[in-house]
C-alpha positions as semicolon CSV with decimal commas, in nm:
position;residue;x (nm);y (nm);z (nm)
1;X;1,845;1,676;-0,282
2;X;1,815;1,994;-0,531
3;X;1,482;2,145;-0,378
4;X;1,491;2,449;-0,592
5;X;1,212;2,286;-0,842
6;X;0,974;2,132;-0,590
7;X;0,642;2,210;-0,646
8;X;0,567;2,160;-0,255
9;X;0,638;2,522;-0,220
10;X;0,319;2,639;-0,385
11;X;0,071;2,499;-0,143
12;X;-0,026;2,744;0,082
13;X;-0,353;2,626;0,240
14;X;-0,399;2,322;0,439
15;X;-0,684;2,045;0,285
16;X;-0,724;1,736;0,376
17;X;-0,727;1,564;0,004
18;X;-0,424;1,535;-0,188
19;X;-0,364;1,372;-0,524
20;X;-0,047;1,182;-0,597
21;X;-0,019;1,036;-0,971
22;X;0,270;0,772;-1,019
23;X;0,337;0,644;-1,375
24;X;0,582;0,360;-1,438
25;X;0,642;0,028;-1,631
26;X;0,634;-0,188;-1,328
27;X;0,630;-0,172;-0,948
28;X;0,717;-0,386;-0,655
29;X;0,499;-0,502;-0,391
30;X;0,365;-0,206;-0,173
31;X;0,640;0,015;-0,364
32;X;0,381;0,279;-0,437
33;X;0,224;0,312;-0,049
34;X;0,577;0,313;0,021
35;X;0,638;0,634;-0,188
36;X;0,294;0,775;-0,059
37;X;0,375;0,683;0,297
38;X;0,734;0,888;0,272
39;X;0,570;1,183;0,108
40;X;0,323;1,188;0,436
41;X;0,614;1,118;0,661
42;X;0,813;1,436;0,520
43;X;0,501;1,643;0,517
44;X;0,453;1,565;0,880
45;X;0,819;1,651;0,962
46;X;0,875;1,293;1,100
47;X;1,103;1,259;0,780
48;X;1,404;1,518;0,655
49;X;1,483;1,560;0,307
50;X;1,837;1,444;0,425
51;X;1,666;1,096;0,547
52;X;1,524;1,123;0,199
53;X;1,821;1,183;0,071
54;X;1,981;0,936;0,223
55;X;1,782;0,619;0,161
56;X;1,795;0,727;-0,223
57;X;2,174;0,754;-0,200
58;X;2,190;0,443;0,020
59;X;1,907;0,237;-0,057
60;X;1,738;0,170;0,296
61;X;1,606;0,429;0,551
62;X;1,814;0,509;0,838
63;X;1,462;0,577;1,007
64;X;1,146;0,386;0,992
65;X;0,817;0,508;0,908
66;X;0,497;0,350;0,815
67;X;0,356;0,282;0,453
68;X;0,015;0,442;0,345
69;X;-0,281;0,201;0,389
70;X;-0,446;0,080;0,101
71;X;-0,747;0,247;0,200
72;X;-0,774;0,577;-0,054
73;X;-0,548;0,466;-0,299
74;X;-0,711;0,375;-0,621
75;X;-0,541;0,204;-0,939
76;X;-0,693;0,408;-1,210
77;X;-0,563;0,294;-1,551
78;X;-0,307;0,022;-1,668
79;X;-0,216;0,103;-2,041
80;X;-0,033;-0,183;-2,267
81;X;0,182;-0,117;-2,567
82;X;0,102;-0,245;-2,890
83;X;0,297;-0,509;-2,917
84;X;0,153;-0,693;-2,613
85;X;-0,078;-0,947;-2,723
86;X;-0,308;-1,150;-2,494
87;X;-0,404;-1,511;-2,652
88;X;-0,752;-1,488;-2,450
89;X;-0,825;-1,134;-2,573
90;X;-1,048;-1,254;-2,909
């Protein structure tokens, strides 16, 4: 992984609240929770950047970690393209 453009080095003080924004056009079951769990695991030194690189390259983790619990995670917005129409909206 190229960490030269990483914003993590800009964090200099500890805090108890973080905001992670994920944008996409579709998600798998628990996908965002696992992404957040992986970020927390790296931040708490339970996973290394090399573990993350291995997972991204191979599609699986060589170490286990816990996905983030659902409390605290919030779906803020759903946006549809103009070409999507729903029959039940009048």
